[in-house]
MARMI-963933 format. One line per field, with one value per residue (C-alpha): residue in three letters; x, y, z; residue number from 1. Coordinates in Angstrom, 1 decimal. Example, Ala and Ser with C-alpha at 12.3 -4.5 7.8 and 13.67 -1.06 7.14 Angstrom:
rest <- c(ala; ser) $
x <- c(12.3; 13.7) $
y <- c(-4.5; -1.1) $
z <- c(7.8; 7.1) $
nr <- c(1; 2) $
***
This chain:
rest <- c(met; lys; lys; val; phe; leu; thr; ile; leu; ala; ala; phe; ala; val; thr; asn; val; phe; ala; gly; gly; ile; met; thr; asn; thr; asn; gln; ser; ala; gln; trp; val; arg; his; leu; ala; arg; gly; thr; ser; leu; asp; pro; asp; ala; val; tyr; phe; asn; pro; ala; gly; thr; ala; phe; met; glu; asp; gly; phe; his; phe; ser; leu; gly; asn; gln; phe; val; phe; gln; asn; arg; arg; ser; glu; ile; thr; tyr; ala; pro; phe; ala; met; asn; gly; gly; asn; glu; thr; lys; arg; phe; asp; gly; lys; thr; phe; ala; pro; leu; leu; pro; asn; leu; asp; leu; val; trp; lys; tyr; lys; arg; phe; ala; ile; met; ala; ser; val; gly; val; gly; gly; gly; gly; gly; lys; ala; lys; tyr; asn; asp; gly; leu; gly; ala; phe; glu; ser; gln; phe; ala; val; leu; pro; leu; ala; ile; ser; gln; leu; gly; ile; leu; thr; asn; gln; tyr; ser; leu; asp; cys; lys; val; his; gly; tyr; gln; val; thr; tyr; ala; val; asn; val; gly; ala; ser; val; arg; leu; thr; lys; trp; leu; ser; phe; ala; ala; gln; ala; arg; ile; asn; tyr; ile; thr; asn; glu; tyr; lys; gly; asn; ile; gly; asn; ile; met; ile; asn; pro; thr; leu; pro; ala; leu; gly; leu; asp; gly; thr; met; lys; ser; ala; tyr; gly; ile; phe; ser; his; val; ala; ser; leu; pro; asp; gly; ala; ile; asp; gln; thr; leu; lys; ala; ala; ala; gly; gln; tyr; ala; gly; leu; val; ala; asp; lys; gln; leu; asn; ala; glu; gln; thr; gly; trp; gly; ile; ser; pro; val; leu; ala; leu; tyr; phe; asn; his; lys; gly; trp; ser; ala; ser; val; lys; tyr; glu; phe; arg; thr; ala; ile; thr; leu; lys; asn; lys; thr; lys; val; asp; asp; thr; gly; leu; tyr; pro; asp; gly; ala; lys; thr; pro; tyr; asp; gln; pro; ala; leu; leu; ala; val; ala; leu; ser; lys; arg; phe; val; asp; lys; val; thr; leu; thr; ala; gln; tyr; his; cys; tyr; phe; asp; lys; asp; ala; his; tyr; glu; asn; ala; leu; gly; thr; asp; ile; pro; lys; gln; asn; leu; val; asn; arg; asn; thr; met; glu; tyr; ile; val; gly; val; glu; trp; asn; ile; asn; lys; arg; trp; leu; val; ser; cys; gly; leu; gln; tyr; thr; asp; tyr; asn; val; lys; asp; ala; phe; his; ser; glu; leu; gly; tyr; gln; leu; asp; cys; leu; thr; phe; gly; leu; gly; gly; ala; phe; asn; ile; ser; glu; lys; val; arg; phe; asn; leu; ser; ala; ser; his; gly; phe; tyr; leu; pro; his; thr; val; asn; ala; val; lys; thr; leu; asn; ala; thr; thr; glu; leu; pro; tyr; thr; ser; arg; tyr; ser; arg; arg; ser; thr; ile; val; ser; ile; gly; phe; asp; phe; lys; phe; ala; lys; arg; asn; arg) $
x <- c(22.4; 25.8; 24.5; 21.9; 24.4; 26.9; 24.2; 23.0; 26.5; 27.4; 24.1; 23.7; 22.0; 20.5; 17.5; 16.1; 15.9; 14.0; 11.0; 10.0; 9.9; 11.9; 15.1; 14.3; 14.5; 12.1; 13.2; 15.3; 14.9; 14.1; 10.9; 9.8; 10.4; 7.7; 5.3; 5.8; 3.7; 6.2; 5.1; 4.0; 6.9; 8.3; 11.1; 14.6; 13.7; 11.5; 14.6; 13.8; 10.1; 8.7; 11.5; 9.1; 8.0; 11.4; 10.3; 7.7; 10.2; 11.3; 14.2; 17.5; 19.6; 18.1; 19.7; 19.0; 21.2; 20.0; 20.8; 18.8; 19.5; 18.0; 17.3; 16.0; 15.6; 14.7; 13.5; 12.8; 11.3; 11.9; 10.2; 12.0; 12.1; 15.9; 16.6; 15.7; 19.1; 20.8; 19.3; 16.1; 13.7; 12.2; 11.7; 14.6; 14.7; 17.3; 17.7; 19.5; 20.2; 20.7; 21.9; 22.7; 24.1; 24.8; 22.2; 22.7; 20.9; 21.9; 19.5; 20.5; 18.3; 19.0; 15.9; 15.7; 12.5; 10.9; 13.9; 15.6; 18.6; 18.9; 21.0; 20.8; 22.9; 21.4; 21.2; 18.8; 18.7; 20.0; 22.3; 22.5; 24.6; 22.8; 24.5; 23.4; 25.7; 23.9; 23.7; 20.5; 17.8; 18.1; 21.8; 21.5; 18.7; 21.2; 23.4; 20.5; 20.0; 23.6; 22.8; 20.0; 22.2; 25.1; 22.8; 21.5; 25.1; 25.2; 26.8; 24.3; 24.3; 21.6; 23.3; 25.1; 26.3; 28.0; 29.3; 28.1; 28.3; 27.1; 27.3; 26.1; 26.1; 24.4; 24.2; 23.1; 24.6; 22.3; 23.0; 20.3; 21.0; 18.4; 16.5; 12.9; 10.9; 7.7; 5.5; 2.5; 1.5; 0.2; 2.2; 5.9; 8.1; 11.3; 13.9; 16.6; 19.3; 19.8; 23.2; 23.3; 26.4; 26.0; 28.5; 27.6; 29.8; 29.2; 31.3; 30.7; 32.3; 31.2; 33.1; 33.4; 30.7; 30.4; 28.5; 28.3; 28.6; 28.8; 30.8; 33.1; 35.1; 36.3; 36.7; 33.6; 31.9; 29.0; 30.8; 30.8; 33.7; 34.8; 32.7; 35.5; 38.1; 35.9; 35.1; 38.6; 39.9; 37.3; 38.0; 41.7; 41.4; 42.9; 40.7; 39.2; 39.5; 35.9; 32.9; 33.6; 30.1; 30.9; 34.4; 33.0; 30.3; 32.9; 34.9; 31.9; 30.9; 34.4; 34.3; 30.8; 31.6; 35.1; 35.5; 34.5; 34.9; 33.5; 34.7; 33.3; 32.3; 30.0; 29.9; 28.0; 26.3; 23.6; 21.8; 18.1; 16.1; 13.4; 10.5; 8.0; 5.1; 3.7; 0.4; -0.3; -3.5; -5.8; -4.7; -4.6; -1.3; -0.5; 2.5; 3.4; 6.9; 8.1; 11.5; 12.6; 14.1; 17.8; 19.6; 22.4; 24.8; 27.0; 30.5; 32.2; 35.4; 36.2; 39.0; 38.0; 35.3; 35.4; 32.0; 33.0; 29.7; 31.2; 33.8; 35.9; 34.6; 31.2; 28.2; 24.7; 21.6; 20.6; 18.1; 16.3; 12.7; 10.7; 8.6; 5.4; 4.6; 1.4; 0.5; -2.4; -2.6; -5.1; -4.2; -6.8; -7.0; -3.3; -2.2; -3.1; -2.1; -3.5; -1.7; -2.5; 0.0; 0.4; 3.5; 3.8; 7.1; 7.3; 9.1; 7.9; 9.8; 13.1; 15.9; 17.0; 19.2; 17.8; 15.8; 17.8; 18.8; 17.0; 17.5; 14.4; 14.9; 13.2; 11.0; 9.3; 8.1; 6.4; 2.6; 1.9; 3.9; 4.5; 2.0; 2.2; -0.6; 0.3; -1.5; 0.1; -1.0; 1.1; 0.1; 1.9; 1.1; 2.7; 5.8; 8.1; 6.6; 5.4; 4.2; 3.3; 2.5; 1.8; 0.7; 2.0; 0.9; 3.3; 1.7; 4.1; 2.6; 5.1; 5.0; 6.1; 9.1; 10.3; 10.8; 13.9; 15.7; 18.0; 15.4; 11.8; 9.3; 6.5; 3.6; 4.2; 2.2; 4.5; 3.7; 5.7; 5.6; 7.7; 8.1; 10.2; 11.4; 12.4; 15.5; 15.5; 14.1; 17.0; 17.4; 14.9; 15.6; 13.8; 13.3; 11.3; 10.7; 8.9; 8.1; 7.3; 4.7; 5.4; 2.8; 4.3; 4.2; 4.3; 5.6; 4.9; 7.1; 8.8; 12.4; 13.2; 15.8; 15.7; 13.3; 11.1; 11.5; 10.1; 9.9; 7.7; 9.6; 7.8; 9.2; 7.6; 9.1; 8.8; 10.5; 10.5; 12.2; 12.5; 14.0; 15.0; 16.2; 17.5; 18.1; 18.5; 17.0; 18.8; 17.2; 19.0; 16.1; 13.8; 10.0; 8.8; 6.8) $
y <- c(-18.5; -17.4; -15.8; -13.8; -12.7; -11.4; -9.6; -7.7; -6.4; -5.5; -4.1; -1.4; 1.6; 4.9; 5.6; 9.1; 10.6; 13.8; 14.9; 13.5; 10.1; 7.0; 8.5; 12.2; 15.1; 18.0; 20.1; 22.4; 25.8; 27.4; 28.7; 25.1; 24.0; 26.4; 26.4; 23.0; 24.0; 25.9; 25.0; 28.6; 30.3; 33.5; 33.7; 32.5; 28.9; 28.9; 27.6; 24.2; 24.4; 26.6; 27.1; 28.5; 31.1; 32.7; 34.5; 36.4; 37.6; 41.3; 42.2; 41.9; 39.5; 37.3; 34.7; 32.7; 31.0; 28.7; 25.8; 23.1; 21.3; 17.8; 15.5; 12.1; 8.8; 5.4; 2.8; -0.9; -3.1; -6.8; -9.7; -13.0; -15.8; -16.5; -12.9; -14.0; -15.8; -12.4; -10.4; -12.4; -10.4; -11.6; -8.0; -5.7; -2.1; -0.9; 2.9; 4.5; 8.2; 10.7; 14.3; 16.5; 19.8; 21.1; 20.8; 23.9; 25.3; 28.0; 29.5; 32.0; 33.8; 36.6; 37.9; 40.4; 41.3; 38.0; 35.7; 34.3; 32.1; 30.1; 27.7; 26.0; 23.7; 21.4; 17.9; 16.0; 12.8; 11.4; 13.8; 12.2; 9.7; 6.9; 5.3; 1.9; 1.7; -1.3; -3.2; -4.3; -6.8; -8.3; -8.9; -10.1; -12.6; -14.6; -15.1; -15.5; -19.0; -20.1; -21.6; -23.6; -24.8; -25.8; -27.6; -29.7; -30.9; -32.1; -29.1; -27.5; -23.7; -21.1; -17.7; -15.5; -11.9; -9.8; -6.4; -4.7; -1.1; -0.1; 3.4; 4.5; 7.8; 8.7; 12.0; 13.1; 16.4; 18.1; 21.0; 22.6; 24.9; 26.2; 29.0; 30.2; 32.4; 34.3; 33.2; 35.5; 37.9; 34.9; 31.8; 30.9; 27.8; 26.5; 23.8; 22.6; 20.0; 18.4; 16.9; 14.4; 13.1; 10.3; 9.2; 6.5; 5.2; 2.1; 1.1; -1.7; -4.1; -7.2; -9.0; -10.4; -13.0; -15.0; -18.2; -20.4; -24.0; -27.0; -30.0; -31.3; -33.5; -30.3; -28.3; -26.3; -25.5; -23.2; -19.9; -17.2; -17.7; -16.5; -18.4; -18.1; -19.5; -22.5; -23.4; -22.9; -25.2; -27.9; -27.7; -28.1; -31.3; -34.3; -36.8; -39.3; -37.0; -35.9; -36.7; -35.7; -34.1; -31.8; -31.0; -30.1; -28.0; -26.2; -25.3; -23.8; -21.8; -20.5; -18.7; -17.4; -15.9; -14.5; -10.7; -8.8; -5.3; -3.3; 0.0; 0.6; 3.6; 3.9; 6.8; 7.5; 10.3; 11.1; 13.9; 14.4; 17.0; 19.0; 20.7; 23.2; 25.5; 28.4; 30.3; 33.6; 35.6; 37.7; 36.3; 32.7; 30.9; 27.3; 25.3; 21.9; 20.4; 17.1; 15.7; 12.8; 9.6; 9.8; 6.6; 6.1; 3.3; 3.2; 1.8; 0.3; 1.5; -0.9; -0.6; -3.5; -6.1; -9.3; -10.2; -10.6; -8.9; -5.4; -6.4; -3.4; -2.2; -3.9; -1.9; -1.3; 0.5; 3.6; 5.6; 8.9; 8.3; 10.7; 13.2; 15.0; 18.1; 20.1; 23.2; 25.7; 29.0; 31.7; 35.1; 36.9; 40.6; 40.8; 39.5; 35.8; 33.1; 29.5; 26.8; 23.2; 20.8; 17.2; 15.0; 11.7; 9.8; 7.1; 4.6; 1.6; 2.7; 3.3; 0.8; 0.2; -2.2; -5.6; -5.9; -7.1; -10.7; -11.3; -11.2; -9.1; -5.4; -3.0; -1.5; -4.9; -4.5; -1.2; -1.6; 1.9; 5.0; 7.4; 10.2; 13.5; 15.9; 19.3; 22.5; 25.7; 29.2; 32.4; 35.7; 39.0; 40.8; 44.0; 45.2; 43.7; 40.5; 37.3; 34.1; 30.8; 27.2; 24.0; 20.4; 17.5; 13.8; 11.4; 8.1; 5.2; 1.9; -0.9; -4.6; -5.8; -7.4; -3.9; -3.0; -3.8; -2.1; -0.7; 0.7; 1.1; 3.7; 5.0; 7.1; 10.6; 13.7; 16.7; 20.1; 23.2; 26.7; 29.8; 33.3; 35.9; 39.4; 42.0; 43.5; 45.9; 46.1; 43.9; 41.4; 39.0; 36.7; 33.3; 31.2; 27.9; 24.5; 21.3; 18.0; 14.7; 12.4; 9.0; 6.2; 3.0; -0.2; -3.8; -6.7; -10.2; -12.9; -16.2; -17.3; -20.8; -22.5; -25.9; -28.3; -28.7; -25.5; -22.0; -19.1; -16.0; -12.7; -9.4; -6.1; -2.8; 0.2; 3.8; 7.1; 10.7; 13.8; 17.5; 20.2; 23.7; 26.1; 29.6; 31.4; 34.8; 36.0; 38.8; 40.9; 43.4; 44.2; 46.9; 46.5; 45.3; 47.9) $
z <- c(34.2; 33.1; 29.9; 31.7; 34.4; 31.9; 29.9; 33.0; 33.7; 30.1; 29.0; 31.6; 30.1; 31.1; 28.9; 28.5; 31.9; 31.2; 29.3; 26.0; 24.3; 24.8; 23.2; 23.0; 25.4; 24.9; 27.9; 25.8; 27.6; 30.9; 29.3; 28.6; 32.3; 33.5; 30.5; 28.8; 25.7; 23.6; 20.1; 19.2; 21.0; 19.5; 22.0; 21.1; 22.1; 19.0; 17.3; 18.8; 19.5; 16.6; 14.0; 11.4; 14.0; 13.9; 10.7; 12.8; 15.3; 15.4; 13.0; 14.7; 16.8; 19.5; 21.7; 24.8; 27.3; 30.1; 32.3; 34.1; 37.3; 37.2; 40.1; 39.6; 41.4; 39.9; 42.2; 41.6; 44.4; 43.5; 45.3; 44.8; 47.4; 47.2; 48.3; 51.8; 52.0; 52.0; 54.9; 55.5; 53.3; 50.0; 48.8; 48.1; 47.0; 44.5; 43.9; 41.0; 41.5; 38.8; 39.2; 36.2; 37.4; 33.9; 31.2; 29.1; 26.1; 23.7; 21.0; 18.3; 15.8; 13.3; 11.6; 8.7; 6.9; 5.7; 6.5; 9.6; 10.2; 13.4; 15.4; 18.8; 21.0; 23.6; 25.0; 22.7; 24.8; 28.1; 29.9; 33.3; 35.2; 37.0; 40.0; 41.4; 44.4; 45.8; 42.5; 40.8; 41.5; 38.0; 38.8; 42.3; 41.5; 39.4; 42.5; 44.9; 43.6; 44.2; 47.7; 46.1; 43.3; 45.5; 48.0; 45.1; 44.7; 48.3; 49.9; 52.3; 51.7; 52.8; 52.7; 50.2; 49.9; 47.2; 46.3; 43.1; 41.7; 38.3; 36.9; 33.5; 31.6; 28.3; 26.5; 23.0; 22.0; 19.5; 17.2; 15.0; 12.1; 9.7; 8.1; 7.9; 5.5; 5.9; 2.9; 3.6; 6.3; 8.3; 7.2; 7.4; 6.6; 8.1; 7.4; 9.7; 10.0; 13.4; 14.1; 16.9; 18.6; 21.1; 23.8; 26.3; 29.2; 31.2; 34.2; 36.6; 39.0; 40.7; 43.4; 46.9; 46.4; 49.6; 50.6; 53.7; 52.5; 54.9; 53.9; 56.7; 54.2; 52.6; 55.8; 55.0; 58.4; 57.4; 57.9; 55.1; 52.7; 49.3; 46.7; 44.1; 46.6; 47.5; 43.9; 42.7; 45.4; 44.7; 40.9; 41.5; 43.5; 41.9; 40.1; 42.5; 45.5; 45.1; 43.1; 39.4; 39.0; 41.9; 40.6; 37.1; 38.6; 40.8; 37.8; 36.1; 39.2; 39.7; 36.4; 37.2; 40.6; 39.8; 40.2; 37.0; 35.7; 32.8; 31.4; 27.9; 25.8; 22.8; 20.3; 17.1; 15.2; 12.7; 10.9; 10.5; 8.6; 10.3; 8.5; 10.1; 9.4; 11.5; 11.3; 13.0; 12.5; 14.7; 18.1; 16.8; 16.1; 15.3; 14.3; 12.8; 13.1; 11.8; 12.7; 10.5; 12.1; 12.7; 11.8; 14.3; 14.9; 18.0; 18.0; 21.1; 22.5; 25.3; 27.9; 30.2; 29.6; 31.6; 30.3; 26.7; 25.5; 24.8; 22.2; 21.1; 17.7; 17.9; 16.7; 18.1; 16.6; 18.5; 16.4; 17.3; 16.4; 14.1; 15.9; 14.9; 17.0; 16.6; 18.7; 18.8; 20.8; 21.4; 22.9; 25.0; 25.7; 24.7; 28.1; 28.5; 26.0; 26.2; 24.3; 23.6; 22.0; 20.9; 20.2; 18.5; 18.7; 16.1; 18.3; 16.3; 13.2; 14.9; 15.4; 19.0; 20.9; 22.0; 25.2; 28.2; 28.0; 24.7; 20.9; 20.5; 19.3; 21.7; 18.9; 18.6; 22.2; 21.6; 21.3; 20.1; 19.4; 22.4; 22.7; 24.7; 25.5; 26.8; 27.8; 29.0; 30.0; 30.0; 31.6; 30.8; 34.1; 33.0; 31.0; 33.6; 34.8; 33.1; 34.8; 33.2; 34.1; 32.2; 32.4; 30.3; 30.1; 28.5; 27.5; 26.7; 25.5; 25.7; 26.5; 29.9; 28.3; 27.3; 31.0; 33.0; 35.9; 33.3; 31.0; 32.0; 30.7; 33.0; 32.1; 33.5; 34.5; 34.5; 36.1; 35.4; 37.0; 36.9; 35.5; 33.8; 34.7; 32.1; 33.4; 30.5; 27.0; 25.9; 28.7; 30.3; 33.3; 33.5; 36.6; 36.5; 38.0; 37.1; 38.7; 37.1; 38.7; 37.3; 37.5; 39.1; 37.0; 38.2; 36.1; 37.2; 35.8; 36.7; 36.8; 35.6; 37.8; 36.1; 34.3; 37.3; 39.3; 38.6; 41.1; 40.9; 40.3; 40.8; 39.8; 40.9; 39.1; 40.2; 39.5; 40.4; 38.9; 39.5; 37.3; 38.3; 35.6; 35.1; 31.9; 30.1; 26.9; 25.0; 22.2; 20.0; 17.7; 16.3; 16.0; 12.6; 10.7) $
nr <- c(1; 2; 3; 4; 5; 6; 7; 8; 9; 10; 11; 12; 13; 14; 15; 16; 17; 18; 19; 20; 21; 22; 23; 24; 25; 26; 27; 28; 29; 30; 31; 32; 33; 34; 35; 36; 37; 38; 39; 40; 41; 42; 43; 44; 45; 46; 47; 48; 49; 50; 51; 52; 53; 54; 55; 56; 57; 58; 59; 60; 61; 62; 63; 64; 65; 66; 67; 68; 69; 70; 71; 72; 73; 74; 75; 76; 77; 78; 79; 80; 81; 82; 83; 84; 85; 86; 87; 88; 89; 90; 91; 92; 93; 94; 95; 96; 97; 98; 99; 100; 101; 102; 103; 104; 105; 106; 107; 108; 109; 110; 111; 112; 113; 114; 115; 116; 117; 118; 119; 120; 121; 122; 123; 124; 125; 126; 127; 128; 129; 130; 131; 132; 133; 134; 135; 136; 137; 138; 139; 140; 141; 142; 143; 144; 145; 146; 147; 148; 149; 150; 151; 152; 153; 154; 155; 156; 157; 158; 159; 160; 161; 162; 163; 164; 165; 166; 167; 168; 169; 170; 171; 172; 173; 174; 175; 176; 177; 178; 179; 180; 181; 182; 183; 184; 185; 186; 187; 188; 189; 190; 191; 192; 193; 194; 195; 196; 197; 198; 199; 200; 201; 202; 203; 204; 205; 206; 207; 208; 209; 210; 211; 212; 213; 214; 215; 216; 217; 218; 219; 220; 221; 222; 223; 224; 225; 226; 227; 228; 229; 230; 231; 232; 233; 234; 235; 236; 237; 238; 239; 240; 241; 242; 243; 244; 245; 246; 247; 248; 249; 250; 251; 252; 253; 254; 255; 256; 257; 258; 259; 260; 261; 262; 263; 264; 265; 266; 267; 268; 269; 270; 271; 272; 273; 274; 275; 276; 277; 278; 279; 280; 281; 282; 283; 284; 285; 286; 287; 288; 289; 290; 291; 292; 293; 294; 295; 296; 297; 298; 299; 300; 301; 302; 303; 304; 305; 306; 307; 308; 309; 310; 311; 312; 313; 314; 315; 316; 317; 318; 319; 320; 321; 322; 323; 324; 325; 326; 327; 328; 329; 330; 331; 332; 333; 334; 335; 336; 337; 338; 339; 340; 341; 342; 343; 344; 345; 346; 347; 348; 349; 350; 351; 352; 353; 354; 355; 356; 357; 358; 359; 360; 361; 362; 363; 364; 365; 366; 367; 368; 369; 370; 371; 372; 373; 374; 375; 376; 377; 378; 379; 380; 381; 382; 383; 384; 385; 386; 387; 388; 389; 390; 391; 392; 393; 394; 395; 396; 397; 398; 399; 400; 401; 402; 403; 404; 405; 406; 407; 408; 409; 410; 411; 412; 413; 414; 415; 416; 417; 418; 419; 420; 421; 422; 423; 424; 425; 426; 427; 428; 429; 430; 431; 432; 433; 434; 435; 436; 437; 438; 439; 440; 441; 442; 443; 444; 445; 446; 447; 448; 449; 450; 451; 452; 453; 454; 455; 456; 457; 458; 459; 460; 461; 462; 463; 464; 465; 466; 467; 468; 469; 470; 471; 472; 473; 474; 475; 476; 477; 478; 479; 480; 481) $
***
């Protein structure tokens, strides 16, 4: 019990909260938010989505600046019989809210004849702070059995309460630099280096754990009292004043229910190469991009850790998986473009932290690599206005043991819609929004209390997210001859 409890507090994590794979964000521009299928883009966001396509852009300087406002709620509904001793209901709901008011992106391209050089800055993973102001079911369940355990020692107890707040923040800052070359009139090649810098922060506090024991010999009358105060008192009684088994148990429980705090930070970095091809001929265009796995190890910088599981200087694997992205577009009557796209995230080949409360690396709990299927349509209404929309389905395939309240992956259908207005020949304004419809997932398990007692434990995970984005594209270019 103690080991699992400490692990829950210390291992709090916010996995990827936006579009993409388990560790990867693909929402890298305002154009993506409305269109989703950007694999053949020839706008400045091609630096991320279609780097080889930059060699087909107009000669000159192009750049794009945008920001996304992300709203997300994670909800877990846990059914566990001992929860009834804190409020009377066996099912409890725990919400983790995330709001990211600043998720910027910057793309830069300079194109001259057959060549282009490029750079971009964005958030490659994470980017939001999750707040669980009412704690977590995985945590509370460890204390929900305190009344049962104490009653087995001869001290009748049937209620408990506690205070718990857990906040976590993860962000991967990504910088791409690279170059592209037009090999023929219809084919180009690009190479990039992506530099990833990760910083994670975990803060939590647990305290004010209360129980209502009844044992007149110790002055316990069934009213709610501090669990730590009771156990400390019993453990300090002189030998012979109370049953030694009870005294030993009280000493153990006193350490378990004492107030605890966590304030830890992790940092690390890694570089991965990116290779890409782009084809463009007679209204058809296609791209292939491969991002190599980024090997990353995080190092702890711990200020306070009453759990003992975030030792200062300890290291944790935190790879960014390889990604294969393929896109195909067809342009009709020079106004409407239809794009289909496919992503494969090679999660099984990356190295991740262990699953919650286990010694099993998370990649071992991935049944199949994550797949994404995307379709988008764009309509150039006239020289001023453009509208687009897209649909994306993200298919995770992981074992039930992969999921926890701190890191679950739900299949998602994302819909995007928006448009752009050409303020002038040099400036375009983008406005877009998208919403993710996540498919709920239920995990049925049991918790073992002792050699003879097991209780059902059911977790129902759900999630919702909305992104609103604005951005500007700037072009100082002349048409290619």
